[in-house]
Structures are given as structure tokens and as C-alpha cells.
Backbone as CSV, one residue per row, in Angstrom:
resi,resn,N_x,N_y,N_z,CA_x,CA_y,CA_z,C_x,C_y,C_z
1,MET,-7.032,7.948,12.647,-6.431,7.036,11.782,-7.462,6.655,10.653
2,THR,-7.004,6.885,9.377,-7.887,6.566,8.243,-7.216,5.457,7.475
3,ARG,-8.113,4.551,7.006,-7.592,3.469,6.112,-8.531,3.434,4.899
4,VAL,-8.125,2.774,3.861,-8.871,2.744,2.556,-9.214,1.274,2.268
5,VAL,-10.361,1.004,1.877,-10.775,-0.354,1.348,-11.402,-0.139,0.017
6,GLU,-11.389,-1.259,-0.831,-11.928,-1.235,-2.113,-13.172,-2.088,-2.093
7,VAL,-14.360,-1.614,-2.559,-15.524,-2.388,-2.550,-16.257,-2.238,-3.895
8,GLU,-16.574,-3.352,-4.516,-17.183,-3.395,-5.815,-18.620,-2.688,-5.748
9,PRO,-19.008,-2.066,-6.803,-20.277,-1.318,-6.736,-21.488,-2.271,-6.324
10,GLU,-21.443,-3.511,-6.820,-22.565,-4.369,-6.450,-22.590,-4.728,-4.920
11,ARG,-21.514,-4.529,-4.184,-21.423,-4.855,-2.835,-21.540,-3.666,-1.867
12,LEU,-21.664,-2.390,-2.463,-21.663,-1.274,-1.651,-22.830,-1.194,-0.595
13,ASP,-24.050,-1.495,-1.015,-25.115,-1.488,-0.091,-24.950,-2.461,1.093
14,ARG,-24.373,-3.590,0.782,-24.140,-4.546,1.799,-22.979,-4.109,2.802
15,TRP,-21.977,-3.477,2.194,-20.915,-2.917,3.020,-21.366,-1.874,3.973
16,LEU,-22.299,-0.955,3.451,-22.882,0.103,4.239,-23.703,-0.473,5.354
17,ALA,-24.432,-1.543,5.020,-25.225,-2.220,6.118,-24.333,-2.750,7.216
18,GLY,-23.277,-3.304,6.809,-22.271,-3.831,7.857,-21.683,-2.666,8.637
19,PHE,-21.420,-1.563,7.995,-20.874,-0.344,8.768,-21.937,0.044,9.794
20,ALA,-23.204,0.019,9.457,-24.171,0.431,10.412,-24.246,-0.576,11.536
21,GLU,-24.068,-1.886,11.272,-24.122,-2.864,12.279,-23.010,-2.656,13.279
22,ARG,-21.808,-2.231,12.756,-20.688,-2.102,13.627,-20.688,-0.770,14.404
23,HIS,-21.194,0.232,13.806,-21.094,1.593,14.375,-22.386,2.293,14.744
24,GLY,-23.562,1.650,14.402,-24.849,2.204,14.696,-25.422,2.909,13.478
25,PRO,-26.738,3.044,13.465,-27.358,3.791,12.252,-26.730,5.165,11.950
26,PHE,-26.462,5.318,10.802,-25.753,6.622,10.401,-26.508,7.564,9.510
27,ASP,-26.101,8.777,9.537,-26.627,9.760,8.606,-25.712,9.656,7.332
28,ALA,-26.382,9.601,6.193,-25.637,9.593,4.928,-26.012,10.741,3.980
29,THR,-25.000,11.258,3.313,-25.203,12.269,2.297,-24.651,11.764,0.932
30,ARG,-25.231,12.179,-0.101,-24.834,11.659,-1.466,-24.593,12.886,-2.363
31,GLU,-23.490,12.869,-3.025,-23.131,13.902,-3.901,-22.785,13.419,-5.351
32,ASP,-23.496,13.978,-6.266,-23.233,13.549,-7.676,-21.889,14.130,-8.187
33,THR,-21.028,13.415,-8.763,-19.810,13.879,-9.323,-19.615,13.267,-10.736
34,ALA,-18.576,13.665,-11.381,-18.339,13.152,-12.716,-18.006,11.641,-12.715
35,GLY,-17.504,11.149,-11.594,-17.153,9.719,-11.429,-18.296,8.945,-10.742
36,GLY,-19.445,9.498,-10.528,-20.500,8.665,-9.841,-20.862,9.485,-8.580
37,VAL,-21.716,8.748,-7.794,-22.246,9.331,-6.540,-21.377,9.035,-5.387
38,VAL,-20.809,10.058,-4.709,-19.975,9.941,-3.526,-20.938,9.770,-2.311
39,VAL,-20.725,8.760,-1.526,-21.545,8.583,-0.346,-20.689,8.867,0.883
40,ARG,-21.167,9.666,1.764,-20.569,10.036,3.100,-21.426,9.605,4.274
41,ALA,-20.876,8.735,5.120,-21.626,8.229,6.205,-20.925,8.624,7.492
42,GLU,-21.712,9.114,8.511,-21.256,9.543,9.800,-22.010,8.811,10.774
43,ALA,-21.384,7.892,11.551,-22.113,7.057,12.514,-22.133,7.810,13.954
44,PRO,-23.036,7.319,14.804,-23.132,8.035,16.081,-21.969,7.932,16.976
45,ASP,-21.094,6.868,16.759,-20.011,6.788,17.585,-18.770,7.602,17.111
46,GLY,-18.979,8.287,15.968,-17.854,9.167,15.522,-17.168,8.515,14.314
47,ALA,-17.396,7.351,13.968,-16.768,6.730,12.765,-17.413,7.319,11.454
48,THR,-16.511,7.462,10.489,-17.015,7.972,9.302,-16.543,7.163,8.095
49,ALA,-17.164,7.208,7.012,-16.793,6.503,5.785,-17.171,7.327,4.614
50,VAL,-16.189,7.572,3.649,-16.456,8.264,2.493,-16.159,7.333,1.245
51,ALA,-17.235,7.015,0.577,-17.163,6.095,-0.578,-17.114,6.814,-1.902
52,THR,-15.923,6.743,-2.602,-15.698,7.483,-3.822,-15.769,6.520,-5.032
53,PRO,-16.645,6.642,-5.950,-16.790,5.696,-7.060,-15.801,6.036,-8.196
54,PHE,-15.682,5.114,-9.092,-15.029,5.351,-10.426,-15.885,4.740,-11.467
55,ALA,-17.111,5.372,-11.638,-18.160,4.777,-12.371,-18.080,5.298,-13.773
56,HIS,-16.969,5.105,-14.480,-16.849,5.528,-15.895,-16.968,4.224,-16.817
57,ASP,-17.642,4.387,-17.887,-17.818,3.193,-18.791,-17.926,3.740,-20.258
58,PRO,-17.158,3.095,-21.168,-16.231,1.987,-20.979,-14.985,2.447,-20.249
59,LEU,-14.200,1.451,-19.811,-12.991,1.662,-19.184,-11.837,1.082,-19.953
60,GLY,-10.823,1.914,-20.222,-9.610,1.341,-20.748,-8.583,0.860,-19.708
61,ILE,-7.888,-0.183,-19.928,-6.940,-0.673,-18.924,-5.595,-0.782,-19.603
62,VAL,-4.553,-0.211,-19.070,-3.201,-0.353,-19.507,-2.224,-0.715,-18.294
63,LEU,-1.717,-1.897,-18.405,-0.789,-2.315,-17.446,0.593,-2.729,-18.036
64,VAL,1.699,-2.151,-17.525,2.977,-2.385,-18.078,3.963,-2.648,-16.986
65,ARG,4.734,-3.758,-17.082,5.926,-3.931,-16.266,7.018,-4.515,-17.144
66,ARG,8.190,-4.585,-16.510,9.345,-5.116,-17.284,9.100,-6.542,-17.817
67,GLY,8.265,-7.301,-17.092,8.023,-8.602,-17.524,6.868,-8.810,-18.519
68,GLY,6.102,-7.757,-18.786,5.033,-7.935,-19.739,4.052,-6.835,-19.658
69,TYR,2.979,-7.018,-20.314,1.866,-5.946,-20.401,0.533,-6.539,-20.677
70,ALA,-0.475,-5.660,-20.446,-1.850,-6.050,-20.689,-2.615,-4.769,-21.045
71,VAL,-3.430,-4.804,-22.107,-4.249,-3.768,-22.565,-5.636,-4.334,-22.773
72,ALA,-6.719,-3.629,-22.391,-8.007,-4.091,-22.532,-9.022,-2.885,-22.564
73,LEU,-10.153,-3.210,-23.125,-11.356,-2.306,-23.094,-12.471,-3.092,-22.444
74,ALA,-13.063,-2.505,-21.327,-14.093,-3.128,-20.581,-15.337,-2.292,-20.609
75,ALA,-16.450,-2.869,-20.691,-17.772,-2.254,-20.655,-18.753,-3.028,-19.826
76,GLY,-19.514,-2.325,-19.114,-20.511,-2.958,-18.239,-19.945,-3.911,-17.200
77,GLY,-18.706,-3.597,-16.806,-17.978,-4.445,-15.819,-17.416,-5.714,-16.421
78,ARG,-17.382,-5.862,-17.720,-16.846,-7.063,-18.271,-15.766,-6.711,-19.308
79,LEU,-14.695,-7.581,-19.292,-13.620,-7.347,-20.268,-14.061,-7.718,-21.643
80,GLY,-13.732,-6.771,-22.524,-13.910,-7.024,-23.995,-12.693,-7.444,-24.698
81,GLU,-12.311,-6.729,-25.755,-11.097,-7.041,-26.550,-9.879,-6.817,-25.568
82,SER,-8.971,-7.647,-25.655,-7.700,-7.444,-24.708,-6.573,-8.116,-25.400
83,LYS,-5.409,-7.772,-24.885,-4.121,-8.355,-25.291,-3.234,-8.420,-24.050
84,VAL,-2.718,-9.574,-23.839,-1.789,-9.875,-22.742,-0.477,-10.441,-23.376
85,GLY,0.704,-9.879,-23.100,1.909,-10.350,-23.633,3.050,-10.229,-22.755
86,ARG,4.189,-10.749,-23.185,5.447,-10.800,-22.366,6.519,-10.213,-23.301
87,ARG,7.256,-9.350,-22.659,8.470,-8.719,-23.307,9.435,-8.457,-22.169
88,HIS,10.596,-9.113,-22.221,11.560,-9.042,-21.141,12.413,-7.742,-21.171
89,VAL,12.414,-7.004,-20.103,13.407,-5.891,-19.932,14.296,-6.265,-18.807
90,GLN,15.594,-6.348,-19.036,16.489,-6.747,-17.913,16.520,-5.807,-16.764
91,SER,16.799,-6.339,-15.636,16.936,-5.517,-14.401,18.243,-4.755,-14.463
92,ARG,18.362,-3.793,-13.566,19.566,-3.014,-13.485,20.760,-3.871,-12.959
93,THR,21.919,-3.527,-13.296,23.123,-4.197,-12.895,24.025,-3.328,-12.127
94,ALA,24.825,-4.040,-11.241,25.831,-3.301,-10.433,27.131,-3.086,-11.107
95,ALA,27.295,-3.773,-12.316,28.624,-3.756,-12.975,28.885,-2.347,-13.407
96,GLY,30.262,-2.094,-13.475,30.725,-0.833,-13.926,31.368,-0.798,-15.297
97,GLY,31.883,0.460,-15.639,32.746,0.588,-16.897,31.887,0.353,-18.139
98,TRP,32.640,-0.209,-19.169,32.036,-0.323,-20.501,30.849,-1.379,-20.435
99,SER,31.076,-2.321,-19.558,29.945,-3.359,-19.400,28.653,-2.778,-18.973
100,GLN,28.774,-1.865,-18.045,27.564,-1.213,-17.503,26.865,-0.317,-18.645
101,GLN,27.713,0.359,-19.377,27.122,1.222,-20.488,26.367,0.346,-21.473
102,ARG,27.159,-0.654,-21.919,26.600,-1.631,-22.971,25.277,-2.226,-22.400
103,PHE,25.269,-2.617,-21.202,24.072,-3.139,-20.587,22.881,-2.176,-20.477
104,ALA,23.262,-0.847,-20.161,22.261,0.103,-20.056,21.665,0.440,-21.428
105,ARG,22.468,0.423,-22.491,22.000,0.643,-23.821,20.972,-0.573,-24.255
106,ARG,21.398,-1.739,-23.916,20.515,-2.833,-24.201,19.303,-2.766,-23.436
107,ARG,19.328,-2.457,-22.221,18.138,-2.318,-21.364,17.225,-1.270,-21.985
108,GLY,17.825,-0.134,-22.246,17.013,0.968,-22.810,16.328,0.622,-24.086
109,LYS,17.026,-0.232,-24.989,16.385,-0.638,-26.246,15.182,-1.616,-25.985
110,GLN,15.389,-2.473,-25.024,14.353,-3.437,-24.686,13.124,-2.640,-24.100
111,ALA,13.363,-1.594,-23.237,12.238,-0.861,-22.767,11.437,-0.072,-23.878
112,ASP,12.255,0.478,-24.741,11.675,1.133,-25.953,10.850,0.228,-26.704
113,GLU,11.323,-0.998,-27.045,10.557,-1.887,-27.775,9.232,-2.324,-27.074
114,LEU,9.306,-2.381,-25.750,8.178,-2.732,-24.946,7.043,-1.640,-25.113
115,VAL,7.563,-0.329,-24.883,6.655,0.714,-25.052,6.002,0.812,-26.392
116,VAL,6.754,0.693,-27.400,6.221,0.769,-28.765,5.201,-0.324,-28.989
117,ALA,5.459,-1.542,-28.501,4.499,-2.683,-28.639,3.166,-2.329,-27.863
118,VAL,3.277,-1.820,-26.718,2.057,-1.509,-25.882,1.279,-0.378,-26.576
119,VAL,1.973,0.647,-27.010,1.284,1.757,-27.730,0.436,1.294,-28.881
120,GLY,1.156,0.328,-29.656,0.417,-0.272,-30.782,-0.930,-0.984,-30.416
121,HIS,-0.814,-1.768,-29.388,-2.002,-2.507,-28.913,-3.012,-1.574,-28.306
122,ALA,-2.575,-0.579,-27.629,-3.559,0.410,-27.048,-4.265,1.208,-28.125
123,ARG,-3.555,1.598,-29.149,-4.222,2.290,-30.264,-5.233,1.427,-30.956
124,ARG,-4.922,0.136,-31.033,-5.819,-0.716,-31.804,-7.120,-1.050,-30.894
125,ILE,-6.856,-1.359,-29.625,-7.930,-1.862,-28.830,-8.763,-0.739,-28.204
126,LEU,-8.098,0.298,-27.770,-8.788,1.425,-27.122,-9.261,2.523,-28.111
127,LEU,-8.657,2.632,-29.244,-8.994,3.730,-30.158,-9.464,3.315,-31.504
128,GLY,-9.594,1.966,-31.678,-10.003,1.383,-32.955,-9.079,1.749,-34.101
129,ASP,-7.785,1.813,-33.737,-6.731,2.094,-34.680,-6.748,3.471,-35.236
130,ASP,-7.550,4.359,-34.626,-7.709,5.718,-35.084,-7.083,6.642,-34.103
131,GLU,-6.017,7.328,-34.548,-5.206,8.150,-33.535,-6.000,9.414,-33.250
132,SER,-7.015,9.846,-34.056,-7.740,11.042,-33.806,-9.301,10.723,-33.917
133,PRO,-9.875,9.893,-33.156,-11.275,9.626,-33.157,-12.077,10.861,-32.774
134,ALA,-13.286,10.886,-33.179,-14.238,11.948,-32.861,-14.437,11.925,-31.273
135,ALA,-14.414,13.123,-30.650,-14.614,13.186,-29.203,-15.981,12.668,-28.870
136,GLY,-15.973,11.759,-27.846,-17.197,11.171,-27.379,-17.757,10.095,-28.230
137,ALA,-16.959,9.593,-29.187,-17.368,8.468,-30.105,-17.708,7.267,-29.315
138,ALA,-18.717,6.554,-29.766,-19.176,5.379,-29.062,-18.083,4.287,-28.943
139,GLY,-17.881,3.620,-27.870,-16.870,2.565,-27.767,-15.588,3.095,-27.304
140,LEU,-15.314,4.356,-27.242,-14.094,4.848,-26.621,-14.078,4.858,-25.129
141,PRO,-12.928,4.627,-24.482,-12.915,4.612,-23.062,-13.229,6.042,-22.508
142,ARG,-13.963,6.091,-21.438,-14.245,7.349,-20.726,-13.291,7.567,-19.545
143,ALA,-12.491,6.574,-19.207,-11.453,6.693,-18.250,-10.527,5.556,-18.295
144,LEU,-9.369,5.655,-17.603,-8.350,4.583,-17.724,-7.986,4.084,-16.250
145,VAL,-7.659,2.768,-16.300,-7.121,2.154,-15.160,-5.722,1.765,-15.556
146,ILE,-4.747,2.254,-14.820,-3.322,1.974,-15.168,-2.618,1.429,-14.039
147,GLY,-1.563,0.650,-14.298,-0.709,0.024,-13.274,0.506,-0.642,-13.781
148,GLY,1.340,-0.986,-12.879,2.612,-1.632,-13.243,3.803,-0.698,-12.860
149,ASP,4.643,-0.526,-13.888,5.867,0.341,-13.708,5.408,1.768,-14.055
150,ARG,5.483,2.662,-13.143,5.010,4.021,-13.384,5.658,4.745,-14.539
151,ALA,6.990,4.625,-14.653,7.696,5.259,-15.754,7.283,4.731,-17.100
152,LEU,7.163,3.389,-17.195,6.855,2.732,-18.474,5.410,3.156,-18.857
153,VAL,4.503,3.182,-17.909,3.127,3.547,-18.204,2.991,4.929,-18.728
154,GLN,3.784,5.872,-18.097,3.718,7.265,-18.510,4.266,7.405,-19.997
155,GLN,5.348,6.638,-20.232,5.870,6.721,-21.612,4.804,6.224,-22.676
156,VAL,4.066,5.197,-22.261,3.036,4.658,-23.166,1.998,5.772,-23.376
157,LEU,1.458,6.412,-22.318,0.413,7.319,-22.388,0.781,8.648,-22.968
158,GLU,2.027,8.981,-23.016,2.542,10.241,-23.569,2.871,10.009,-25.044
159,ALA,2.684,8.816,-25.653,2.853,8.613,-27.066,1.920,9.467,-27.865
160,PRO,2.370,10.051,-28.920,1.527,10.874,-29.844,0.304,10.136,-30.289
161,ALA,0.526,8.798,-30.657,-0.570,7.973,-31.174,-1.754,7.780,-30.200
162,LEU,-1.485,8.040,-28.855,-2.511,7.878,-27.838,-2.897,9.197,-27.368
163,ARG,-2.757,10.355,-27.979,-3.032,11.632,-27.437,-4.564,11.742,-27.168
164,SER,-5.439,10.996,-27.787,-6.790,11.035,-27.590,-7.180,10.502,-26.171
165,LEU,-6.249,9.763,-25.470,-6.513,9.317,-24.182,-6.007,10.251,-23.074
166,GLN,-5.269,11.209,-23.487,-4.751,12.174,-22.515,-5.818,13.017,-21.929
167,GLY,-5.745,13.235,-20.584,-6.811,14.054,-19.952,-7.921,13.229,-19.424
168,LEU,-8.013,11.945,-19.731,-9.070,11.064,-19.106,-8.925,10.889,-17.759
169,PRO,-10.041,10.718,-16.902,-9.872,10.330,-15.525,-9.043,9.037,-15.374
170,VAL,-8.227,8.967,-14.411,-7.315,7.806,-14.227,-7.372,7.282,-12.841
171,ARG,-7.408,5.940,-12.739,-7.272,5.260,-11.417,-6.012,4.508,-11.545
172,GLU,-5.113,4.769,-10.530,-3.776,4.182,-10.514,-3.758,2.883,-9.662
173,LEU,-3.108,1.874,-10.145,-2.955,0.578,-9.370,-1.491,0.129,-9.566
174,TYR,-0.654,0.876,-9.094,0.816,0.597,-9.289,1.330,-0.570,-8.435
175,ASP,0.511,-1.089,-7.528,0.921,-2.221,-6.723,0.575,-3.629,-7.413
176,LEU,0.104,-3.585,-8.618,-0.209,-4.874,-9.289,1.041,-5.586,-9.724
177,PRO,1.073,-6.918,-9.773,2.228,-7.691,-10.181,2.276,-7.738,-11.697
178,ASP,3.227,-8.518,-12.221,3.413,-8.655,-13.681,2.072,-9.024,-14.331
179,PRO,1.657,-8.303,-15.404,0.427,-8.535,-16.035,0.214,-9.927,-16.569
180,ARG,-0.929,-10.478,-16.202,-1.377,-11.879,-16.735,-2.979,-11.665,-16.858
181,ARG,-3.609,-12.705,-17.349,-4.960,-12.557,-17.481,-5.671,-12.356,-16.228
182,ASP,-5.261,-13.075,-15.164,-5.946,-12.921,-13.877,-5.645,-11.576,-13.283
183,VAL,-4.420,-11.035,-13.570,-4.110,-9.660,-13.064,-4.964,-8.695,-13.733
184,LEU,-5.255,-8.873,-15.072,-6.081,-7.939,-15.817,-7.479,-7.897,-15.232
185,GLU,-7.893,-9.098,-14.889,-9.315,-9.189,-14.306,-9.292,-8.518,-12.912
186,THR,-8.193,-8.674,-12.212,-8.168,-7.957,-10.853,-8.078,-6.439,-11.099
187,ALA,-7.441,-6.036,-12.106,-7.314,-4.495,-12.367,-8.740,-3.988,-12.707
188,LEU,-9.537,-4.745,-13.440,-10.905,-4.318,-13.780,-11.770,-4.229,-12.481
189,ARG,-11.664,-5.255,-11.645,-12.511,-5.328,-10.419,-12.148,-4.174,-9.583
190,ARG,-10.826,-3.952,-9.312,-10.377,-2.853,-8.401,-10.649,-1.517,-9.060
191,GLY,-10.504,-1.507,-10.374,-10.605,-0.176,-11.110,-12.034,0.411,-10.963
192,ARG,-13.005,-0.425,-11.078,-14.402,0.080,-10.925,-14.988,0.097,-9.528
193,SER,-14.190,-0.333,-8.583,-14.618,-0.375,-7.164,-14.702,0.964,-6.554
194,TYR,-15.566,1.153,-5.537,-15.565,2.302,-4.704,-14.223,2.189,-3.848
195,ARG,-13.658,3.358,-3.594,-12.543,3.461,-2.676,-13.219,4.098,-1.401
196,ILE,-13.222,3.438,-0.233,-13.905,3.941,0.870,-12.825,4.284,1.923
197,ALA,-12.764,5.534,2.288,-11.855,6.084,3.363,-12.623,6.015,4.632
198,ILE,-12.084,5.172,5.629,-12.803,4.934,6.871,-11.976,5.479,8.028
199,THR,-12.631,6.342,8.885,-12.014,6.862,9.970,-12.599,6.256,11.209
200,ASP,-11.873,5.661,12.092,-12.391,4.966,13.167,-12.921,5.986,14.231
201,PRO,-13.808,5.588,15.110,-14.346,6.488,16.197,-13.144,6.872,17.077
202,PRO,-13.283,8.107,17.751,-12.303,8.474,18.657,-12.145,7.572,19.866
203,ALA,-10.984,7.352,20.321,-10.724,6.463,21.541,-11.524,7.056,22.747
204,ALA,-12.032,6.076,23.457,-12.799,6.577,24.608,-11.855,7.123,25.684
């Protein structure tokens, strides 16, 4: 049985110390990857832990749901320029006939307007309003943290104005609620955390 926990980089050593207290002194290996150093720990009782980092900096954050959106650029673990806003997209309806078609058109229009707004903010905040910045230019995000409504997020990231963000490493957080300032801060904390896959020791 494997489970996953998220641990902020500043707390990793303390977490590993606790793992040793629970399972005994362990052998650890470290592997350099594009996202940081992966730590693998194997305890004498058979428990294992694999800590995978997302150590990219700066980080771009794009969160979109029907109830609103948040876009931010973070560096050094701190939020920099950001925009949090609300744009309502109606939920689906069970009504039929012409009413349903009219409702679907209205809902589609609202979703399109939301996507256009988020693309504009992302271009300004993440790309400095330059649709074709020089590769590796200072201040550009090296990875993205995304969350909210999967379909809406993908529409945003597929926009031609954001083509410079395509292909960046991505951490997905689709379980986040409607974006607000505190949700944006949670996205940054979770986005830069280690994801640790823990396998419990075999049953006696």
C-alpha cells in the first residue's frame, strides 16, 4: 500500500528524521534530476519513501474554475505579481429543448470570456506582455503549477499568446477550490513541496 504526502522543502530533513524514528535508521540514495534531488529511503523494517521535488524557480501559477481565477509569478518561495478575480460561468442545466440550447450558448460564451481574461493576465504576469520572449530570459517561469477545472486550464495554456509556456514542467493541483488569495498561497506551498511516496513495511 503506497500513499503520497506533500512536504515543503524546508521541512524535508525533519520529515526524514521522523521516518527514521518510526522505521529505524535507513539507507538513503540521492539522484540529481531536472526538478531537483530525488531522495530514496529504505528502512530496515521494509518501509520505503521516495521524495520527488519540484524545485523550479521562478514558478508560474495558473488556477481557473467556473467561479474565478488566479495567476501569479513566484520566486524564492514567495508570491510576486499576481491577479485574483471572479468571473461566473453557469453550471449545467437539466432543462431540454430550446431553453437548453440557449443556456448552453450562454454558458459557452461565459467560459470563453473567462479563458480570454485569464490568458491576458497570464501573458502580462508570466511573460511580461511579450508573446515571444527570448528563451531562458530572466524572470520567466521555469515551470507551472496549475489547478482548478482541467478543461478550462488546458484552454488557457493552449492559447497562442502563451505558446512560450508550452512544454514547461507542470505540477497539477486539480483538487483546489475556487481560486482566492489564500488558495493561491496554498497552490504555491503545495506546488514547491516534495511529493513523498511512502510504502509501509510488509505485514508481519
